[in-house]
N, C-alpha and C positions, 0 to 999 in steps of 0.2 A: 606359469613359467614357460619360457620358450621350449618347444618340443624337439628333442634329438631325433634326427631323421636317419642319417647314415654317416659313414666315414669314407671319404674318397680322397686319395692323394694326400693323406695326412692333414686334410682340412675337414674339420667337423662341419656338417651342414645342419643348420637350425632354421626353424620358422617361427615367426610371431606375427600377430595381426598388425601391431603398430610398433615401429622401430624408431627410436629417438637417438640421434647421434649428438652427443654432448649432454652431460649431466649438470649443466650450469643452472643459473637461476630460472631460466625458462624451461630447460630440458627436464629438470626434476619435477617442476610443477606440471608439465605436460604428462609425464609418466604417471604421477599420482592421480591426476584427473581421469586419464584414460582408463586406468585400472579400476578406479572407483566406479566407473560406468560399466564395469563388467567385461572389459576387453583385455585380451592377452597382450601385454605390453612389455617392451624391453628397452632399456637405456644402455648405451655404450659410452663410457667416459674414459678419456685417456689418462687421467690422473687418479690417485687413490681416493680423492675426495669428490663429493657432489656439492653443488651450491654455487660454483663459478665465482663471479665477482663478489658475492656475499661472503664467501668462505675462502676458497682457494686463492683468490686475488687479494684478500685481506681488506676489502672495502666494507667493513662491518659497522658502519654508521649509516643508517638508511636515510635516503633523501626523500622526504615528502610522504604524502598520503596518510598522515597520522589520523586524519578525520575521514578517510576513505579506506577503511580496512577490508578491502575486497578479497573474497575467496581465500585461497591458500596463503596469499600474502598476509591477510589478517590472522589466519590460523597460526602461521609462523610467528608473528609478533606476539600473539597470545601465549604461545609456548615459551617464548623468550621471557615474557613477563612472569610466567609461572616459575620458570627456572630461577630467576633472580629475585623473586619476592615482590613483584608488582611493577606496574609501568613506571612509577616514580623512580625505581631503581635502575631503569634503563637510561635515565637522563643524566648520564655521567659526563658527557661532552657537550659543548655548546653548538656544534654543527648539526646535531640531530637530536630528536626525542627518543630514538631507538638505537642504542649503542651496545655492542656485545662482543664477546671474544669469538673470533672466527671458528675455532675448534668446537665451541658450544653450538654455534649455528650449524656446523656440519653434523654434529651428533643429533640435533633436533630434526633436521631434514632427513637424516638416515632413519630415525625413529618413525617419522610420519610416513615415509615410504614403506617401512616394514609392516605397517598396518594394512597395506594392500594385499598382503599374503602372497599366494602363488601367482597372482595375476600380474605382478610387477617384478621383473627380474633385472638386476643391475649388474652389468659387467664393468668393473673398475679396472684401471690400468690397462686399458684396451686401446691400442693405437689403430686408427683406421688406415688400411692400406689401399682400398679401392671402393668406389661406389659405382654400381652399374644397374642396368635394367630400365624399366619404364613404368608408367602408371599401373598400379595394381600388381606389379611384379618386380620389386626392388631387391637388390642384393648388395650387401655391404660386407666386405672382408676385413676382419680385424686380427691383430696379433696381440696376444696377452703377454704379460710380463714374463711368463715362463717359456715364451717362444712359440707356444701352440697357436694355431690359427683357426678362426671360426668364420664361416660364411653364413651370414644371417639373411634369410629371405623374409620379406614383409610385404603386406598389402599397401600400407600407408607409411610414408617416410616423413619424419619431422627433422628439420635442420635446427638443432639447438646449439650449434658451435659458436664460439666466441667471434669468429670472423666470417661466417657464412661460407665455409669451405664446402659443405655438401651441396649447397645451391650452385656453386661454381662447377663442381664435379658433374652435376646433372645437366649443365648447359643453360642454366637460367640467366637471362639478361640481368645485369646489375649496374649500379653506379658507385663511383668512389669519388669523394671530394665534393666541392661546392658546385652546385648547378648554377647556370646563368639565370638571371632574373626573368628573362624572356621564356625560360622553360618552366619555372615554378610559379611565375606571377607574383613572387614575393618582392616587395619594394626594397627590402633590406638585403636581398641577395646581391652578390657581385654582378656587375654588368657582363663579365665574361666568366665562363666556367674555369675551375682550376682543380688540382688534385690535392688540395690541402685538407687534411683530416685533423681531428682534435688531438691534442697532446695525450699520450698515454702516461701512466704513472706506475712505477714499480714501488708499490706500497711497502712500508715496513711497520712492524709492531715493536715498539720500544717498551722496556720494562724498567721500573725504578728498582735498582739493586741495593738501595740504601745510601745514606749520606756519605759514608766513608768509602764506597766502592769506586773503583776507577775502571770503567768499561770502555775506555777509549780504544777505538779500532786503529789498525795500522793506517797511516796516512795514504789515501788512495792516490794512485798515479794521476797526475794532471789536476790535482785539487787546486781550485781557485776560489778563495772566500768571497771575492767580489761578485761572483755569479749569484750569491744568495744575500747580497747586501741589503736589499729591501724586502727580505722575507719577514722581518719584524724590526722593532726598535733595537738598534745596536750601534756600535761605534762606527760601522761602515754605512749605515743607512742614511738616506737623503730624502727627506719628506717632499722636497720640491720635485723630485723625479719619481716618486712613488705612484703607482697606478692602482693601488689598493690601500685600504686602511693599514697603517703601520701599528700592529698590535705589540704589546709587550711579549718578550720571549715566553713567559708563563702562559699568556693567553694563546699564543700560537700552539704550544704543546698541548694544552688542555682542549683545544679545538676537537680533537678526536679521542678524548679520554674514554677508556673502557674499564671494565672491572679489573680489580687486582693490581692497581698501580701501573696500568699499561696504557700506551698511547698509540693510536693509529696515525702514522705519518703519511698523510696524503694532502700536503699543503699546496694550494694552488698558486698560480702566478709566478712568484719568485722562489718557490720551494722546489719540490722534486718532480714536478711535471717535466716531461721529456718529449721532444718532437721527433717523430720518425713515421714514415708511411711504409709499413711492411705488409699491408693487407694482401697484395698480390705477389708477395715475395715467396721464395722457396722456404722450406722448413729450416734449412741451414742458415739462410740469411736472416730469417726471423729470429732464430736463436741468438745469432751474433748481435742483433739489435737489442734483444732483451737483456743480454749480458751487459751491454753498454748502459742501458737504462738502469739496471741494478747498480752499476758502478756509480752512476750519477746520484742515486739515492744514498749510496755509501758516502759520497762527498758531502751530501746534505747532513747526514748523521754526524760526520766528522766535524762539520761546521757547528752543529748543535753542541757536541761534546767539548770542543776546544774553544771556538770563538765565543759561544754563549755560556761556556763554563758549566755545562750539564753533563759532566763526565760520569755521573752516577746512572745515567740512562744508557742502556745497551740493548742490542737486539734480543727480544724475548726468546728464551730457549725452550719454551713449553707450549708453543702454539701450533706451529706448522710441522709436518712430517718431512722436513728437509734438513740436510746437513748444516746449512749455514743459517737456519732460522728464518729465512725469507719466504714469502708466499710462493706458491707453486708456479704462478705466472703473473704477468703484469695486468693492471687494470686497463682494459681497452674501452675507450669512450666511443669508438666509432668502428664500423665494420663495412663490408659490402652492403649495399642496400638494393634489394631486388626491385625489378619492374613488376609491380603487382596489379591486381584488379582494381585497386584504389591507390591514389597517390596523395598522401597526407602532408599538407604544408602548414607553415606558420599561419598563413592567412585563413586556412580552413579551421584552425584551432581558435584563432582570435575572433573570427566572425562566423560562427557555425551556421547561423540562420540566413546570412547574406551570401554565403559562398555558392558558386554555381552548382555544386553537388551537395546534397543533403546528407553528408557523411555521418552527421550526428545520429541519424536514425539507425545506423549500422554498428554502433559501438560495441566493443567486446572487452575493453580495458579502460580504466580511467586513471588520470594523473592530475596532480596539482602543483608540480614543481615548475620552476622557471625554465625558460629556454637558456640553458647554462652551457656556454662554450669555453673551452680552454685552448688558447692559441698563443699564449705569451712566449713560449719557447720556440715558436716558428720564427725563422730569421726575418721574415717580412710581415710580422704580426701587425705593425702599425698601419699597413695598407689593406688589411682585411676588414670586412664589415664589423661595425660596432654591435656586438651581440651581448652586451651587458644586461642580461635579464630582460629581454624584450617582453613587454606585457601581454599576456594571454590569460583568459580565464582558466579555471580547471576544465579539463577536456576529456573527450573519449576518443579512442583510436578505432578507426573503421575496420570492419571484418576483412575487407578486400586487401588490406596491407599485408596479410600473412599468406596470401594465395598468389603464387606466380601466375603471370598473365598467360603464358603460352604452355603451361604444363599442369597436369592433374595428378592428384594423389600425392603431391609433395606439398608440405606446409613448412613455412619458414618463420622462425621466432627469434628470440634474443634481440640483438640490435640490427639484424639484417632485414628488417621489414621494409615495406615500400613507403618510405617517408623521405622528405627532402633533407639535405644535409643540415639545414637550420633547425627543422623540427626535431631531428634526432637529438638535439640538445635537451629536449624534454622527455622524449619517449625512451631514452637510453637508461633511465633511472631504475633502480632495483624493483620498486613496487610495480611499475608498469611492465617491466620485462617478465616478472613472475606471472602477472595476469595474462600477458600475451601467450606465455607457455601454457597456462591453464586453458585458455581458449583453444589453442592448437590441439591440446589433448582431447578436449571435448569434441572438437570438430572431427578429429580422426576417429574417435569412438563412435560418434553418430554415423559416420560413413560405413564403418564395419558392421554395426548392429543393424543398420537399414539396408545393408548390401548395396550401397550406392557409392558413386565416386564422390570425392570431396566437393567438387563443384555442383553436385546435385543436392547438397545440403543447403537449405534456405537460411537466410539471415535470421529470421524470427525463431527458427528451430534452435539454432545455436544460442541465441540470446536467452531463450527460455531455459535451456539447459544450464547456462551460466547463472541465471537468477536462482534456479533450484539449488545450485552449489554455493549460494551465499555471495555471489559476485554482484558488482555494480555494472550496469551497462550505460548509465547516465551519471555524470559527476556531481550529483546533488548532495549538498551538505545538510539538508533539512532533517532527514529521518535516518536513524540507525537501521542497519539491515535486519534487525530482529523486530522492527516495528510491524504491526499487522498490515499497515498500508504501504510498506516499502515497495513491494512489487508493483502495486497499482500505479504509484507515482513514477516508478522507473519505466513501466510499459507505456503509459500515456505520454510521458516526456519523450520517449523514443519515437512516438508517432509524429510529434511536432504540433499536435492539436493544441496543447498547452506547452509553452516554452519557458525554459529557465532563463535566469539573468546572470550573466557573467560579471564578476567584479575583481578588481585588483586592490588589495589592501596591504600596503607595504610589500613585503616579500610574498605574501600569500596570494595565490591564484584561487579564486572561488567561483562556484556556480550554485545558485539557489533556485529551487523550484518555487519558492515563496508560498509555502503551503497555507499559511494563515492569512495571506492577503485576500482581499475581496475578489471575486470572480467578475471580470469585466468582459463585456461582449466583444470589444475590439481586440481582446487578447485570446480569442478563440479562432483557430485557423483550421477550417474543415474543407477547403476547396479541393484539396487533393483526394478527398474521400467521398464527397457527395456532389451531385450535379444540381442541387437546388439551394436556394437561399433559406437558411434556417430561421430567418425572420427576426433576429434579435437587434434591437436598437442599441447604439453605443451607450455604455454606462454599466452600472452594477446589475448583476443578474441574480434574481431571488432564487431561493430553494425551490419554490413552486414552479418558476419558469424553467429552471434547470431540468427538473423532473419531466415536465410536460414536453419540453423541446426534445429531450432524448427519447421519450416515448413516441412522439410523433415522427421521429426519424427512424423508427423501427426498433428502438431499444427494448430489451426484455424487462419491462417494468410492469408489475401487476396493475390492472385497472383499478380505479377507485383510490381510496386512501392508501398511502404508501408508507405510513409510519413504521409498521412492523418490518417491512422490507428494508427501510432505511436503517433501522436498528440492527438488523441481521448483518448489515454491511459493516457494523462497528462504528456507525456515525451517531452523533448525539444532537440534541437541541433541534428536534424536528419542528421547524417553524417555517411555514411556506412563505411568509412575508419577509423574513429577514434575508439579507444578502448572503449568498452561498460563498464558501471559501474555495480557493483553488484546489485544496486537498479534497474537499467533498466532491468537486467536479471530477477530479481524476478517478476517485473511487467509483462514482456513479457511471462514468463513461466506461471504465474497465469492466465493471460487473455487468452492465446492461447492454453495451454495444460491442465491446471487445475489438476495437479497431486495430490493436496490436496483433491479435491472433487472426483476424479475418483478412487483413491486407498485407501480403508479403511485399518486401521491398528488394530491389536489386542492390548490387555492390555500391552504386552511387547514391542510394537512398531514394530512388524513384519508386513511387507507390505503384504496385502492379495490380490494376483493377481488372477483374474478369467480367 
């Protein structure tokens, strides 16, 4: 727990090694990971809850990563499944395979955090008043709900806020809105930059109070049912003008069904999305905009209750610790985006091996959700780029995106990382954000324990720590993380010596290492690692050739027959004449040559050869 130092001018002075401002999806993950690595860590959160968009904002239907259960995100999902009685019990709504009550999610995250003991201290209901200092000597002053103030000093500072407020306070350069295509290189980006951000949503959780109940709210001021006419099939809808599938009212409601006859109301396009750009606004102007967004959601609820005839559905009174039953704050799909050591774009995700920077070698979080943008409520939405699920494979997010370019010992997580506006449509989702937080916590902990600055921690060192924590650094679907060969495939994949294959299957974005496919010489890329021709002719590579080639290149393979060594690696069918598989090649390379451990890479994925 943070250590009390002294009391001066009615402000308590405290110190912690790692301080995280914002206990949202990324902030709580950062705190848990940092503490698990033995480092004194503190989270300050302005609301009574931790979990952010997962809990406090009510977005409790998780988007994607069902087959990539990386790190703390996977642990959280396992805990939800245990609570509800299995993963099948989480499939209550059709928008997601993991649906839960926000208060349950908050309780689970609180429990996981509590297992860190005295190394993780969480200050809830703590409003940040100021951020000051510099690398290695940060100071954040907060006011608690009882009016008392605390000034917290920290060596490493992590911005886990919803809108990147700490980064701004520290003077970090950032972007808001859509960049021009000439800046990002993205063909689908607009020709000219603009300040358009994604719609936010003030989510609501409705509850079925029974067939005879009348939960109709008072008619909101300015209510206009035509605003929601094409939200679903109803007497006002017009299929010719619809820009999304017109579902039945029942399908619309059950989109976000959660346990206990409750429904998450986060309906896109013609539902309760709301456009406003308040990212750089004052606290007062933000709150005024949030109040309007909440009123807009009330209008949608009134539409559901009256026009659609579902008067039995009312705002749930047993979920959130608020007087009106609404979430603690709205769902922000977009934030400030820092200028970081890496700049991750849609093109980098879509074509990782062709992109000018080998960012895939530096991955710290993985995602498989579509590039999903919400812009319908913007008045000029028809003239914005068509971002309807632009196809990309499953991807990994570069380490350099969480590190500000011109500042050290500050790490930025949540949605404020260094990505393009367009790519934010895929990196903003809950699973990715939780992983980014975990990576931020691991990076901070390594800096503290190594007595180094954040920028002195190498890419491979952070990735190895994440692998040890059950995380994915490559977005491969082939092996579960408890497989004996999982780490070998992840590490070799991250070198680029053997490369995965991205696929788009319907909505699903995938990347496969192709473990059981035959090893082909033309699919081995070693030029960044050795100065000589390894002498393989195009075509299948046998087990014997694989072993001799790695041995001749200096690999640590015993001389003579290698059957026992092969078996110790957990490999089977030792037959020197048959074609090796890609999995076997990865295992042999990892064990005998260790290109992942021997060759560091920089933030751009360039191999650093000494």
